[in-house]
Structures are given as structure tokens and as C-alpha cells.
C-alpha positions in Angstrom: -120.8 16.5 6.4 -118.9 13.6 4.7 -115.2 13.5 5.6 -112.7 12.8 2.9 -109.2 12.2 4.1 -107.7 13.0 0.6 -109.2 16.5 0.9 -108.6 17.1 4.7 -106.7 14.6 6.7 -107.2 16.4 10.0 -109.3 19.1 11.7 -108.4 21.5 14.6 -111.5 22.4 16.7 -111.8 24.9 19.6 -114.5 23.9 22.1 -115.7 26.6 24.5 -117.9 25.9 27.6 -119.9 28.7 29.3 -121.7 28.4 32.7 -124.5 30.4 34.2 -126.2 30.9 30.9 -129.6 32.6 31.2 -129.0 34.0 34.7 -127.9 37.3 36.2 -124.7 35.7 37.5 -121.3 36.3 35.9 -120.6 33.7 33.3 -117.3 31.9 33.3 -115.9 30.1 30.3 -113.3 27.6 29.5 -111.8 26.5 26.2 -109.9 23.5 24.9 -108.5 22.5 21.6 -109.5 19.2 19.9 -107.6 17.6 17.1 -109.6 15.2 14.8 -107.6 12.9 12.5 -109.5 11.2 9.6 -108.6 7.5 9.2 -108.1 6.3 5.6 -110.1 3.7 3.8 -109.1 2.2 0.5 -111.3 4.2 -1.8 -108.7 5.1 -4.5 -107.1 2.7 -7.1 -103.5 3.3 -8.2 -103.3 5.7 -11.1 -100.5 5.4 -13.7 -98.7 8.5 -14.8 -99.6 7.5 -18.3 -102.2 5.1 -19.6 -100.0 4.3 -22.6 -96.2 4.1 -22.4 -94.2 4.4 -25.7 -90.7 3.0 -25.1 -88.0 1.3 -27.2 -85.1 -1.1 -26.8 -82.4 -2.0 -29.3 -82.4 -5.6 -30.7 -79.8 -8.1 -29.6 -79.4 -6.6 -26.2 -78.6 -9.0 -23.3 -81.3 -10.3 -21.0 -81.9 -7.9 -18.2 -81.6 -4.7 -20.2 -83.6 -1.9 -18.7 -86.5 -0.7 -20.9 -88.5 1.7 -18.7 -89.9 2.4 -15.2 -93.7 2.1 -15.1 -95.0 4.0 -12.1 -98.4 4.5 -10.6 -99.4 6.6 -7.5 -102.2 6.0 -5.0 -103.9 8.9 -3.2 -104.7 6.7 -0.1 -102.5 6.4 2.9 -100.4 3.6 4.5 -100.9 0.1 3.1 -103.8 1.4 1.0 -101.2 3.5 -0.9 -98.5 0.8 -1.2 -98.4 -0.3 -4.8 -97.2 -3.5 -6.4 -96.7 -4.3 -10.1 -97.1 -7.3 -12.2 -97.3 -8.3 -15.9 -100.3 -10.0 -17.3 -99.6 -13.7 -18.0 -99.3 -13.2 -21.8 -96.5 -10.7 -21.3 -94.4 -12.7 -18.9 -92.2 -14.4 -21.5 -90.8 -11.3 -23.1 -90.1 -9.0 -20.1 -89.7 -9.0 -16.3 -91.2 -6.4 -14.1 -89.9 -5.5 -10.6 -92.9 -5.8 -8.3 -91.8 -2.8 -6.1 -90.0 -0.4 -8.4 -91.9 -1.0 -11.7 -88.6 -1.4 -13.6 -89.3 -3.2 -16.9 -86.4 -5.3 -18.2 -85.9 -7.7 -21.1 -86.3 -11.4 -20.5 -85.0 -12.6 -23.9 -83.2 -11.3 -27.0 -85.2 -9.5 -29.7 -84.7 -9.5 -33.4 -85.9 -6.4 -35.3 -86.2 -8.4 -38.5 -88.7 -10.8 -36.9 -90.7 -8.4 -34.7 -90.9 -4.6 -34.6 -93.4 -3.9 -31.8 -94.4 -5.8 -28.7 -97.4 -4.9 -26.5 -97.2 -5.4 -22.8 -99.9 -4.8 -20.2 -98.9 -3.8 -16.6 -101.1 -4.1 -13.6 -100.7 -1.9 -10.5 -102.5 -3.0 -7.3 -102.5 -1.6 -3.8 -102.3 -3.5 -0.6 -105.6 -2.4 0.7 -108.4 -4.8 1.7 -110.0 -5.2 -0.6 -107.2 -4.4 -3.1 -107.9 -2.0 -5.9 -106.0 -2.1 -9.3 -105.6 -0.5 -12.7 -103.7 -1.3 -15.9 -101.5 0.5 -18.4 -100.4 -0.5 -21.9 -96.7 -0.5 -22.8 -95.8 -0.4 -26.5 -92.2 -1.5 -26.9 -90.5 -0.7 -30.3 -87.6 -2.8 -31.2 -84.8 -0.6 -32.7 -82.7 -1.9 -35.6 -79.0 -2.3 -35.4 -76.7 -3.1 -38.3 -76.4 -6.9 -37.7 -76.8 -8.1 -41.3 -73.7 -8.7 -43.3 -73.8 -7.0 -46.7 -71.8 -9.3 -49.0 -70.8 -8.8 -52.6 -69.5 -11.8 -54.6 -67.8 -11.1 -57.9 -66.2 -13.8 -60.2 -63.3 -13.0 -62.5 -61.6 -15.1 -65.2 -58.3 -13.4 -64.6 -55.9 -13.0 -61.6 -56.4 -9.9 -59.5 -53.6 -7.6 -58.5 -53.6 -5.6 -55.3 -54.5 -2.5 -57.3 -57.4 -4.4 -58.9 -58.8 -5.3 -55.5 -58.6 -1.7 -54.2 -60.4 -0.4 -57.3 -63.0 -3.1 -56.9 -63.7 -2.3 -53.3 -64.0 1.4 -53.7 -66.1 1.0 -56.9 -68.5 -1.4 -55.2 -69.1 0.8 -52.3 -69.8 3.8 -54.5 -72.1 2.2 -57.0 -73.8 -1.0 -55.9 -74.0 -0.2 -52.1 -74.4 3.6 -52.4 -77.1 3.6 -49.6 -75.9 0.7 -47.6 -72.7 0.0 -45.7 -70.7 -2.7 -47.5 -69.3 -5.1 -44.9 -67.4 -7.6 -47.0 -66.5 -8.1 -50.7 -65.3 -11.5 -52.0 -63.6 -11.7 -55.4 -63.2 -15.2 -57.0 -60.6 -15.8 -59.6 -61.1 -18.9 -61.7 -57.8 -18.2 -63.5 -55.8 -19.8 -60.7 -56.1 -23.5 -59.8 -57.4 -24.3 -57.3 -59.9 -21.5 -57.2 -58.7 -18.6 -55.0 -60.8 -16.2 -53.0 -59.8 -12.7 -52.1 -61.6 -11.1 -49.2 -61.3 -7.3 -48.7 
């Protein structure tokens, strides 16, 4: 019988001895219990809870922002089940990975307008001898935040009153920027010298 610690880590046996076997004498017996513990060998590689992780992080977040916890489990025992994590070299510039906890954090700022998705490969390896390892892919989506200033510049050949500016602001938001938040509107009046700008 082949023993597999992951199926049965120990066995309890009862051993019985009998004397005077095959004679007319009264047989006497004695019994004793025997505990057998199966030692572990490193025959299982770490297994990630998912082969592909779909995560996201908002753009312009500070360095060190938490992204996800990447975790793998090992069916072995002791050092053979102790898992460490690392990033493949090509992923090292974008993120950091805690070697013990598997916490993935940002290592730089991201701009959604420049990159929408970043692929990262994580390696999990046990401390057995020889060590066994496995990999998982992490797909990081960069979420957009409203960091672009929507600016409307209008030129007039007459001075603007406060009422004119209020009407211009409300009209611009309703018509030109009906689907986008208007952050700033600048009206330029060439009627006044020097040229004057009105921001509202």
C-alpha cells in the first residue's frame, strides 16, 4: 500500500500477540496500540485560488495603494507548505508584492488616458527541497477619474454684465456640455482695453 499523507496523515494500529498456538494449552494474549505518523514530502505545488485575477485600481492613486491579495495554498505540511510570492521581472516596475502575504500594491501612478489595462504575473513557490511553484495572471484595470478640465472659451465684442455671465454659464452647461461636466468657462471681452477675462 502506498501511503499518502494528504489523504491519511496517521494510522492507529492494534497489535495482538497469542502464545501456545497449535497446542492443547490455554492460549494467552496480549495487545498493544501502535500509532503510525506519515512524514510529508514535497509532492504538491502551491495552487492559486484563481488562475486569473480580475482587479482594478483608480488612476492617480498614491504609490502604495492596495490593489488585491493574491493567495495560493499548498497541501503539504511544514516548510513544504510555506508559500512565498514574487512578481516576474517584467511586472516589477508597476507593482510591489509582499512576499509573505501576497498583498499587491502600486509602485507608481497610473493614467487611464495612457493605459487602460496592465497584466501582471505572480509566482507562488513553497520552501520545500526541491521547491515547487505555480503562476497566476493578474489583470489590472485602471479606472478613470474626472481629471481633465473641460474648458469653454467664448469671445465677445461687448462688455458682459453679471446677468450675462450667469446666462452664459447656465446655457453652456445645458447645450454644449450636456453630457459632460463643465469645469470652467472663460469669456473674453474685447470691448474693454486691455482685454479682460471673466472666469465663472
